[in-house]
N, C-alpha and C positions, 0 to 999 in steps of 0.2 A: 503494499499499500504506500502510495507516494504522500510524505506529509508536506506540509508548507516550508519547511526550513531546509528539504532536501536540494541539494544544487551544489556546485561547485562557485567559489567566487576568489577572486585575486586580491589578496590583501595588500597592504601597503607595503610589506615588505617584498613584494614581488612573487610571492609564491600561492599557489593555487590551494585553497583551504575547503573542505566539506563543509557545509553550513551555510545557508544564505544569512543567518542571523547568529552566526556563531555557535561555538558546540562547547559540550559539558560531560564530563565523565566523572564517576565515583571511585574514591579510593576507600575500601572497606577495611577497617583495622579492627583488631582484637586485642587487647594488650591483657596478658595472663601472666602476672607476676611481672618478672624482668622480660619476658618475650613480648616481642611487638610481632604481630602475625598481620599480612598484607593479603587480602584476595585479589589474586592477577590473573588474566586471561591471555593464552596466547593467541596473536591473531591468523586466522587462516591464511592460506596461500591465494585466496580469492580477495584478498585486502590488500592495500598499500602497506608494505613492507611486513608482509606475511611472514610468520615464524618467530617473530619478536613478541615479547610479553609486554603488557599494558593494562589498562584498566576499561571497563566497559563503558562505551561514551559515542557520542554521536550528535548530531544537529539538534539546535534549538529551533523549535516551533515559534510562528510568529506569537508574540505576548506571553512565551513560556520563560519562566524563571531557570537560573542556571541550575538550581537545586531541583527543581521540577523536572527539567530535561533530564538530568543525571540519574535522577532515582528510576523516572521512565526508561531511560537507555538501558540501565541495568536491569529491570524487569524484563525488557525486550528480549535482551541479548542472553541472558544467564538464567531466566525462568523464574525468579524469586522476588519476591517484592520485600524489600527492606522497611519494614513497618516499625520495629522496634531498634531505633539508632539514635544517637548525638551527633549533630555536626559540630566539629571541633575546629574547622578551618576551609576557608576558601580562597583559591588562589586564581586570578585572574591573568592569564600569559596572554598579553596584548602584542598582535603583531602587525600593527597599524591598522586600525579601523577594524580589525576582527579579533574576537577572542576565543581563548579557549580556557574555560572554569574547569577547575579540578576541586571537587567538591570531597573533603575528608570526613568520614562518618566513622564514629565507632560503634562496636554491637557487644553486646555483654557476652555471646556466645558463638563460637565457630560453627556455623551452620555447615552441613554436608552439600559438598559441592554436587551438581546436576550431573546425571550420567549421559542426559540428551542435551547437545547443543546446536544453536543456530548456525548457519552456514557462515557467518563472520568469526566464529571462535573455532577454533581447533582442540584447546584444552583448558581448563580451569584449575586453580589449586591454590591451599594458602601457602605463603612462603614466609618465613621467619627473617625478620630485618638482616640478620647477618649473613642469611643465605644469598641474597638480592645479587651481589657480585657474580654470583654463579649463572645467572640468567641473561640471555641476550635481550635487553629493554629496548623497546621504542624510543628513538633518541629523544624526542621532545618529554616523553614521560621520565626517563631518565633525569632529564633538565629539572624538571618540575621537583622530583624527588630531591635532587640537591638544594635546590631554592628553598623549600620548605623545611629542610635540615633532618629529614626522613630515613634517610640511609647514611 
């Protein structure tokens, strides 16, 4: 189903970006004592930079908030509605008139990863912060993690 935000735009940085009104994704985190766990998705080879790990996300629809878009995209791509969460941080990556918002939410329990995935996602898993260096991360996601001080 085509949505109002679907489509590429050329941002002020000269790069084509998906999402006519910007895009957003949600980084789900679970803190268990000293361990910080992140829920990551490996992009399928049908997507840009397939095979890399990132967060579920996508285009904002017209009038949609970054939080609403991030939660909707998570539900669409992962098949889980995040109803019991706390928003702890929102980061706007401005690319010259086009932004990608990363919404960091904490959950009280690590939910079981789904076994059936949409075409955009090849794999999902919980990853400890100390293990992030072992994964090939989507470039912009890695930059955001560094900016947020999360790895």
